[in-house]
C-alpha positions as CSV (number, residue, x, y, z in Angstrom):
1,X,99.4,87.5,74.1
2,X,101.9,86.3,76.5
3,X,100.8,84.1,80.2
4,X,102.0,86.6,82.0
5,X,100.0,89.6,81.2
6,X,97.0,87.6,81.6
7,X,97.7,87.7,84.5
8,X,95.4,90.2,87.2
9,X,98.9,92.7,88.9
10,X,98.4,93.2,92.6
11,X,99.8,96.7,93.0
12,X,100.7,97.5,97.1
13,X,100.7,101.8,97.8
14,X,101.6,103.1,100.2
15,X,100.1,107.1,101.1
16,X,102.1,109.5,102.9
17,X,101.4,113.3,104.2
18,X,104.1,115.4,104.8
19,X,104.9,119.5,106.7
20,X,104.9,120.3,102.2
21,X,101.0,119.9,102.8
22,X,100.4,117.3,100.0
23,X,99.7,113.0,100.7
24,X,102.5,110.5,98.1
25,X,101.5,107.4,96.9
26,X,104.8,105.5,95.7
27,X,103.8,101.6,95.3
28,X,106.9,98.4,95.8
29,X,105.1,96.3,93.6
30,X,105.7,98.9,90.6
31,X,108.4,100.7,90.4
32,X,108.1,104.4,89.0
33,X,104.7,105.3,90.9
34,X,104.9,108.6,92.1
35,X,102.0,110.2,92.5
36,X,101.2,113.6,95.0
37,X,98.2,115.7,95.5
38,X,97.3,118.3,97.9
39,X,94.2,116.3,98.9
40,X,93.6,111.8,100.0
41,X,90.3,112.5,97.9
42,X,92.5,113.7,95.0
43,X,95.2,111.4,95.7
44,X,92.8,108.6,95.1
45,X,91.5,109.2,92.2
46,X,95.1,109.7,90.3
47,X,96.8,106.7,91.3
48,X,94.4,104.4,89.7
49,X,95.1,106.2,86.4
50,X,98.9,106.1,87.4
51,X,99.0,102.6,87.7
52,X,97.6,102.3,84.6
53,X,99.2,104.8,82.5
54,X,103.1,102.9,83.6
55,X,101.4,99.6,82.9
56,X,100.4,100.9,79.1
57,X,104.3,101.8,79.2
58,X,105.4,98.4,79.6
59,X,102.4,97.1,77.0
60,X,100.4,96.0,78.6
61,X,96.3,97.6,78.8
62,X,94.8,97.0,82.3
63,X,91.7,97.9,84.0
64,X,92.5,99.0,87.6
65,X,89.9,98.4,90.8
66,X,90.3,98.4,94.1
67,X,90.9,95.5,96.3
68,X,89.5,96.1,100.0
69,X,88.9,99.0,102.3
70,X,89.7,101.9,100.2
71,X,88.7,103.8,103.1
72,X,89.8,105.3,106.1
73,X,92.8,106.6,106.4
74,X,95.1,102.9,106.9
75,X,99.0,104.3,104.9
76,X,98.6,101.6,102.7
77,X,95.8,101.0,99.8
78,X,95.4,97.9,97.7
79,X,94.6,97.8,93.7
80,X,94.3,95.1,90.8
81,X,95.4,95.6,87.4
82,X,93.4,93.1,85.6
83,X,94.3,92.9,81.4
84,X,91.3,94.6,79.4
85,X,90.6,90.6,77.5
86,X,89.9,89.4,81.5
87,X,88.3,92.0,82.5
88,X,86.0,91.8,79.3
89,X,85.7,88.2,80.2
90,X,84.7,88.9,83.8
91,X,82.5,91.5,83.2
92,X,84.0,94.8,84.5
93,X,85.7,96.2,82.1
């Protein structure tokens, strides 16, 4: 395990709604993140899975946890990817 892979990763996620009736999530912190769902609730369920899958593709197994207030209509949400080994030590996995 490298020193970098033992660090938590903060992923800010922009949430937008468009005229096609879909909610979209993208991130300035995680290149390639693009999730589209018909409801905000479905989007907020799909986003952590997409973040986990992108990190797994990079060879990093992480547990995704919300950071801050996930309620409300704020256009940016924050998630944290905690490496599985660290999550076990912190008893969050």
